[in-house]
C-alpha positions in Angstrom: 0.0 0.0 0.0 1.3 3.4 -0.9 1.9 6.3 1.5 -0.8 8.9 2.1 -0.4 11.9 -0.1 0.1 15.2 1.7 -2.4 16.9 -0.7 -5.3 15.5 1.2 -6.6 12.7 3.4 -7.1 9.4 1.6 -4.9 10.4 -1.4 -2.2 7.8 -2.1 1.3 8.6 -3.3 2.1 7.3 -6.8 4.8 4.6 -6.7 6.9 2.6 -9.1 7.5 -1.0 -8.0 10.9 -2.4 -9.0 11.2 -6.1 -9.9 13.0 -6.9 -6.6 10.2 -5.1 -4.6 7.6 -7.0 -6.6 9.2 -10.3 -5.8 9.2 -9.5 -2.1 5.5 -8.5 -2.2 4.8 -11.7 -4.1 6.6 -13.7 -1.5 4.3 -12.2 1.2 1.2 -12.9 -0.7 2.2 -16.5 -1.3 3.1 -17.0 2.3 -0.3 -15.7 3.4 -2.5 -17.3 0.7 -0.8 -20.5 -0.5 -3.2 -22.8 1.5 -6.2 -21.1 -0.3 -4.5 -21.6 -3.6 -4.0 -25.3 -2.9 -7.6 -25.8 -1.6 -9.4 -24.1 -4.5 -6.8 -24.6 -7.2 -7.5 -21.3 -9.0 -6.0 -18.6 -6.8 -3.8 -16.2 -8.6 -1.3 -13.8 -7.1 -1.3 -10.2 -8.4 1.2 -7.4 -7.5 0.4 -3.9 -8.8 3.6 -2.4 -10.4 2.6 1.3 -10.6 0.0 1.9 -7.9 -1.8 5.3 -8.4 0.0 6.0 -11.7 -2.9 5.9 -14.0 -2.2 8.9 -16.2 0.6 10.2 -18.5 0.8 13.3 -16.3 1.6 11.2 -13.3 4.2 9.2 -15.2 6.0 12.3 -16.5 6.6 13.5 -12.9 9.0 10.6 -12.4 11.3 11.8 -15.1 14.3 9.5 -15.7 13.1 7.1 -13.0 10.1 6.2 -15.3 12.4 5.2 -18.1 14.7 3.1 -15.9 11.7 1.4 -14.3 10.1 0.6 -17.7 13.4 -0.9 -18.9 13.9 -3.0 -15.8 10.5 -4.6 -16.4 11.4 -5.3 -20.0 14.5 -7.1 -18.9 12.5 -9.0 -16.3 9.9 -10.1 -18.9 12.7 -11.3 -21.2 14.2 -13.4 -18.4 10.9 -14.8 -17.2 8.9 -15.5 -20.3 6.3 -17.6 -18.5 5.4 -14.8 -16.1 2.4 -12.6 -17.1 3.1 -8.9 -17.0 -0.3 -7.2 -17.5 0.1 -4.1 -19.7 -2.1 -1.0 -19.7 -2.0 2.0 -22.0 -0.9 5.4 -21.0 -0.6 8.5 -23.2 2.6 10.4 -22.4 3.2 13.7 -24.1 0.7 12.7 -26.8 2.1 9.2 -27.5 0.0 6.2 -26.4 1.9 3.1 -25.4 1.4 0.1 -23.1 3.3 -0.1 -19.9 3.6 -2.7 -17.1 0.7 -2.5 -14.6 0.7 -5.8 -12.7 2.6 -9.0 -12.2 0.2 -12.0 -12.2 1.2 -15.6 -11.4 -0.4 -18.8 -10.3 1.1 -20.6 -7.3 3.5 -22.8 -9.4 4.8 -19.9 -11.3 5.0 -17.7 -8.3 7.3 -20.1 -6.3 9.7 -20.3 -9.3 10.3 -16.5 -8.9 11.1 -16.7 -5.2 14.6 -17.3 -4.0 13.3 -19.0 -0.8 9.7 -20.1 -1.4 7.6 -20.3 1.9 5.9 -23.5 0.8 6.9 -26.8 -0.8 4.0 -26.9 -3.3 4.2 -30.7 -4.2 4.3 -31.6 -0.5 1.4 -29.3 0.3 -0.7 -30.8 -2.6 0.1 -34.3 -1.4 -1.0 -33.5 2.1 -4.2 -31.9 0.8 -4.8 -35.0 -1.3 -4.3 -37.3 1.7 -6.7 -35.2 3.8 -9.4 -35.4 1.1 -8.9 -39.1 0.8 -9.4 -39.5 4.6 -12.7 -37.4 4.4 -11.1 -34.8 6.6 -12.4 -31.2 6.6 -9.9 -29.5 4.3 -9.7 -25.7 4.8 -6.8 -23.3 4.3 -6.3 -23.1 8.1 -6.3 -26.9 8.6 -4.0 -27.4 5.6 -1.5 -24.9 7.0 -1.7 -26.5 10.4 -1.0 -30.0 9.0 1.8 -28.7 6.8 3.5 -27.1 9.8 3.6 -30.4 11.8 6.8 -32.3 12.2 7.0 -35.3 9.7 6.5 -37.8 12.5 3.4 -36.0 13.8 2.0 -35.8 10.3 2.4 -39.5 9.9 0.5 -40.1 13.2 -2.2 -37.7 12.2 -2.9 -39.4 8.8 -2.9 -42.8 10.6 -5.3 -41.4 13.2 -7.7 -40.1 10.4 -7.7 -43.6 8.8 -8.3 -45.3 12.2 -11.1 -43.0 13.2 -12.9 -43.5 9.9 -13.3 -47.2 10.8 -13.9 -46.6 14.5 -16.9 -44.2 14.9 -16.8 -44.7 18.7 -13.6 -44.5 20.7 -15.3 -44.7 24.1 -14.1 -48.2 24.8 -10.5 -47.0 25.2 -8.7 -44.5 27.4 -6.4 -42.0 25.7 -3.4 -44.2 26.5 -5.1 -47.3 25.2 -6.0 -46.0 21.7 -4.5 -48.5 19.3 -3.3 -45.9 16.8 0.3 -46.6 15.8 2.7 -43.9 17.0 0.0 -42.0 19.0 0.8 -41.3 22.7 -1.2 -39.3 25.2 1.0 -36.2 24.8 0.4 -36.3 21.1 -3.4 -36.3 21.6 -3.1 -33.5 24.2 -1.1 -31.4 21.8 -2.8 -32.1 18.6 -6.3 -33.0 19.7 -7.8 -29.6 18.7 -6.5 -30.0 15.1 -7.8 -33.6 15.0 -11.2 -32.2 16.1 -11.2 -29.6 13.3 -10.3 -32.2 10.7 -12.8 -34.9 11.8 -15.5 -33.1 13.8 -14.8 -35.4 16.7 -13.2 -34.4 20.0 -11.4 -37.6 20.7 -10.1 -36.3 24.0 -13.6 -36.0 25.3 -14.8 -39.2 23.5 -12.3 -41.7 25.1 -13.0 -43.3 28.4 -11.9 -41.0 31.2 -8.8 -42.1 33.2 -9.9 -42.6 36.8 -8.1 -40.6 39.4 -6.2 -42.9 41.9 -5.1 -41.1 45.0 -2.6 -42.5 47.4 -3.2 -41.3 50.9 -2.2 -41.7 54.6 -4.4 -41.5 57.6 -2.8 -39.5 60.5 -5.6 -39.0 62.9 -4.2 -40.1 66.3 -7.4 -41.7 67.5 -7.8 -43.7 64.3 -4.1 -44.8 64.4 -4.6 -46.1 67.9 -7.2 -48.5 66.6 -4.4 -50.4 64.8 -6.2 -50.3 61.4 -4.4 -49.6 58.1 -2.5 -46.4 57.9 -2.0 -46.2 54.1 -4.8 -46.4 51.6 -5.8 -45.6 48.0 -9.0 -44.0 46.6 -10.3 -44.3 43.1 -12.8 -42.0 41.4 -16.2 -43.7 41.1 -15.4 -46.7 43.3 -17.6 -47.7 46.2 -14.7 -47.7 48.6 -15.2 -45.5 51.7 -12.5 -43.7 53.6 -11.7 -44.7 57.1 -13.0 -41.3 58.2 -14.0 -38.1 56.6 -11.2 -35.5 56.9 -11.6 -32.1 58.4 -8.2 -31.2 56.9 -6.6 -32.5 53.7 -2.9 -31.9 53.2 -1.6 -32.4 49.7 2.1 -33.1 49.4 4.4 -34.1 46.5 7.0 -36.3 48.2 6.0 -39.8 49.0 8.2 -39.9 52.2 6.4 -36.8 53.4 3.1 -38.5 53.0 4.1 -41.9 54.5 5.7 -40.5 57.6 3.8 -37.3 58.4 3.3 -36.9 62.1 -0.2 -37.5 63.6 -2.8 -34.7 63.4 -6.5 -34.9 64.4 -9.0 -35.3 61.5 -6.3 -35.1 58.8 -5.5 -37.1 55.7 -2.3 -36.6 53.7 -2.6 -37.1 49.9 0.2 -37.6 47.4 -0.4 -35.0 44.7 1.3 -36.5 41.7 3.1 -33.4 40.6 1.6 -31.3 37.7 -1.3 -33.8 37.6 -2.5 -32.6 41.0 -5.0 -30.1 39.7 -6.8 -32.5 37.3 -6.7 -35.5 39.6 -7.9 -33.8 42.8 -10.2 -31.0 41.6 -13.3 -33.2 41.5 -12.7 -35.4 44.5 -15.9 -34.9 46.6 -14.5 -35.6 50.1 -11.5 -33.3 49.4 -13.9 -30.5 48.5 -16.0 -31.3 51.5 -13.1 -30.9 54.0 -13.0 -27.8 56.1 -9.5 -27.0 55.0 -7.3 -27.9 52.0 -3.6 -27.2 52.3 -0.8 -27.7 49.8 2.8 -28.2 50.6 5.4 -28.7 47.8 8.9 -27.9 46.8 10.0 -24.3 46.8 10.9 -24.1 43.1 9.4 -23.1 39.8 7.5 -26.3 39.4 6.2 -26.3 43.0 4.7 -22.9 42.7 3.2 -23.7 39.3 1.5 -26.8 40.8 0.2 -24.7 43.7 -1.1 -22.0 41.3 -2.9 -24.6 39.1 -4.3 -26.5 42.1 -5.6 -23.4 43.7 -7.2 -22.3 40.4 -8.8 -25.7 39.8 -10.4 -25.8 43.3 -11.6 -22.2 43.1 -13.4 -22.9 39.9 -15.3 -26.0 41.0 -18.5 -26.6 42.9 -18.3 -25.6 45.6 -15.4 -23.3 45.2 -12.7 -24.3 47.6 -9.8 -22.1 48.9 -6.4 -23.7 49.1 -3.8 -22.6 51.7 -0.1 -23.4 51.6 2.5 -24.1 54.2 6.3 -23.7 54.0 6.2 -21.9 50.6 6.4 -18.2 51.4 9.4 -15.8 51.4 9.9 -16.2 55.2 10.2 -20.0 54.8 12.5 -19.6 51.8 15.1 -17.7 53.9 14.6 -19.8 57.0 15.6 -23.0 55.1 18.1 -21.3 52.7 20.9 -23.7 53.8 18.9 -26.5 52.1 18.8 -24.6 48.8 20.2 -26.2 45.6 20.9 -25.0 42.1 21.0 -28.3 40.2 18.5 -31.1 39.5 18.9 -34.8 40.3 20.9 -35.2 37.0 23.3 -32.4 37.8 21.8 -29.9 35.3 21.6 -26.3 36.4 18.1 -25.1 37.2 17.1 -22.0 35.1 14.9 -19.0 35.6 11.2 -18.8 34.8 9.0 -16.0 33.4 5.6 -17.8 33.8 3.0 -15.7 35.4 1.3 -17.4 38.3 -1.7 -15.2 39.2 -3.1 -17.4 42.0 -0.2 -17.1 44.4 -0.4 -14.9 47.5 1.9 -11.9 47.9 4.3 -13.8 50.1 4.4 -16.8 47.7 4.9 -14.4 44.8 7.9 -12.9 46.5 9.5 -16.4 47.1 8.7 -17.4 43.5 10.3 -14.3 42.1 13.4 -14.8 44.3 14.1 -18.4 43.0 13.1 -17.8 39.3 14.8 -14.5 38.7 16.9 -14.1 35.5 19.9 -13.1 37.8 22.0 -15.5 39.7 20.1 -16.3 42.9 21.8 -18.1 45.8 19.6 -21.1 45.0 16.6 -22.1 42.9 15.1 -25.0 44.8 14.4 -26.2 48.4 13.1 -29.7 48.2 10.1 -30.6 50.4 11.8 -33.6 52.0 14.7 -31.4 53.2 12.4 -29.7 55.7 11.9 -31.8 58.9 8.4 -33.2 59.2 8.0 -32.0 62.8 8.4 -28.5 61.4 5.8 -29.1 58.8 3.4 -30.5 61.4 3.9 -27.6 63.7 3.3 -25.1 60.9 0.1 -27.0 59.9 -1.2 -26.9 63.4 -0.4 -23.2 63.7 -2.0 -22.3 60.4 -5.2 -24.4 60.6 -7.5 -23.8 63.6 -8.7 -26.9 65.4 -12.4 -27.5 65.8 
């Protein structure tokens, strides 16, 4: 688009587009519209060569530049005989002649002009053909999305389309059980939306849900005195009843912390399963029914991300449930600083994080910012199991009123 003319609003400055400029404009058009050209098979790409130069008077104002421009397009046309240069007449100083007005090319011709084409046309056409053969919904947006997949993911996608055609109902399998070669749960999580657009089926919602299995430990002292089992598991939808309904649920990440947490009245300790905690625990009815839900995890980037997601999940359910935390604020961070580390279990250096965690408290945000800063902090992680369990029990008692 030309620049606005100073002679008035909406007036555009006359321009002469050189061959090199036209090629760049053509590249942008191809990059934007090649999926449409593949899908409809008729799209042409047109680049105006003298925008707002529609009269001899306008051409004369360019002086010598007009002649040089005209000659450059003659040379271009001689080198690229298959390219269509649309000519339109102008009368300059009483002499009528045809001059270049637009470069027009179909997709195949256009890519031959580009030094680095943004699309491999034969590959794009082959993908479109495969999608049509699989009865997939082919649109410019779905074609571009499939084209941008890694080769291995494209192969899985095409295999999935074939499999889904012969299996109209996937509810007999969980996401991990789907017998689609090469497909794993993370693939479906990542590409399920694209698969939905192509097939009209949300396979992630269609498959059998994976039941949440919670590993928990009873720590109520009166119950423990009965000599009954201390450790248990609870599965979503099962008829199994807990030994007692908890007044307080403490969610931890480390198994040792769950197994050996000191006695506390009316309390059950649940193992949170890391980043899966939010999805696994959010709909557990007895957890939501507890008077208090408390989270305790590592003081590191992952620990605060888990707390943030868990708190958001429980706040958004029915009924909304607040989640407190222990041993995860800035005071705790400095109190246990001598347990801080900068490397993971494989010896790799822990890095910073810029992830926004809006569901943290101010004290948690301060601690999170300290360990995830771009600068070199004294440490980036304090592991949960490094804090003595009696300290954690004392903090829990202090933070949660009895009753």
